[in-house]
N, C-alpha and C positions, 0 to 999 in steps of 0.2 A: 503494499500499500504506499509505503513511504517512497517507492521509487517512482510510483506515478505521480505523486505530487511534487516530487523533486524535480521530475521531468517538465512539469509546467511551469515552475518557478525558473528553472533554468532557460528554458524557451522565451519566457518574459524577459527573463534579465539579459539574454543575447540580443534580442532585438531592441531592448533599451540602449544597450552599452554597443552594440557592435561585435562582432566574432573576433576582431584583433585584440580589442581590450578584455574579452573573455578569457584569454590565456593568464593574463595578471592577476585578474578577479580569482581565477582557478587557483592560482598559488595562494593566495590570501584564504581562501576556503579551505585548501589543503592544510594550511597551518591550524587553523580553527579546528578541523575534522580531527586533526591529532590530538588536539587537547581534550578531546571527546574520549579519547584512550585513557587519560587520566581521571582514576574514580572521583577526586575531590571537585575537579571541575565539571564535571558530569552532574554531581550531586548539587553543585550551586545552581547550574542550569536547569534542573529538574525540579528543584525544590519550589513549591509553591508558596512558601513562605518567604522567599526573597523577592523583593518587589521587581517588577518589570522595568522599572527604570535603572535598577542596578545591573540588571541583565543586559539591558540595552547599553548602558555605559561600558560594560565590559567588550561587548561584540563591536561597538564603535571605535573603541580603542584598538583593537584587531585590527580594523580596516582602515585605521586614520592616515597609514602610509600610501595609499591610492589617492587620497584627496579627492574622491569623486561624490559629489552630492548625491548622485543617483544610488550609489553604492550605499551611502549612509541611510537614505530613505529606503532602501531594499531591506537592510539590516533591522530598521524601526518597524517595518512591516512584518518582518518575520518574527519580532517579540510581540507585536501587538497582536497577531494571528494566533500566538501559541505554537510557533513552528520551528522554534530553534532546534528540536532534537532531529530534525531532517538535515542539517547542514553537512553532515558525513556522507549522505546519500548524494547530495546536491553538489559536493565535491568529486564523487566517482562520476556523476552523470556529466559535470561540466569536462571530466578528464576524456570521457567517452564521445563527447560532443566535439571536442578540439582534434581528437584522434579521426572522428568521421569527416571533419572539414579538411582537415591536411592529409587525410589518406596515409597517416602513418600508424601502423597497429604493432602491438608486442604480444609474443606468445611464448610458449615454453615446451622444451622437447625432453620427455621423460624416457629414460631407458636404463637397464641394469648395466650396459656396456658403455665405456666413453666414447663421446663423439668429438671429433676435432673441430676447430673453428672452421676450416674450408668446407667441410660437410654442413655444419650450420649455415654458412654462407650460402652454400649452392641450395639447400633446403628454403633458405630464406627468399632466395631470388625465385627459384620456380614457383612457390607459393604467391609470391608477389605477383608475377605474370598473370597467375590464374585470377587474382582476385583486383588486379589493376590498382594496387597499393604498394607501399613500403612496408614490408614485414620484418620485424626485428626478431629473433629466436635466440632465446636464452636455454642453456643446457641444464636440467636437473636430474641427477643420478637417483634413480629410485629401482624398486624391485620388479618393476615391470618388464616382462619377457618378451621383449620387442621395441618397438618404436611407437610412440604416442606423440602427435603434434597438437597442441592446443593453442588456439587464437581465441578467446574469450569474447574479445569485444565484435567477433565476425561470427560468432556463435559456431565455429568451426572446431571439428575435431577429427584428426586423421589417425588411425592406429593400424599399426601391422603386428600381430601377435605370432609367433613362432607355432604356439600349441594350436592357434586357430588354423595357421597354413596346413599343419601336419595333419589336422583332422579333416579339412578339406581335401587334401591330397588323397588321404586314405579312403574318404567317401568317393572321390572321382576313380580310384582304381577298382572299388568294390563295385560300382555301377558299371565300369568297363567289362567287368569279369560276367 
């Protein structure tokens, strides 16, 4: 539910400020969203006994460096409507929106065997051609028996499992007999 609300707010903020300044705003929202991982900060922001004006003051101080009256009004609107808790979801949505507009995506390759940088670059280039975008892949060693590529922003997952290939090969041989 928060993601849907965050999408609407991010869309409105992007239309009001422009996509170029959305990247700068996203950096500020990422910093504020990181503060939500701090238990004390979250308790202050979620506590109904803390005055809205105090919460507003904290958030306005956090975005003061942007020097944008629109952003200040936006933060006031979030506080007024009790939507402070969606700031982390908004930060994530801004990251996705910036990735969509710039066509730069990042993904992860999982495997139980080491994959060298050259292979990762070839996978990135091939995948980038398929989706007409720039894709940067990082390697994560896991217990996956094969190769699994995930690009979450594109809702894309490609996997090749050794056990699945063996099972399909045996099935094909049995059908041929």
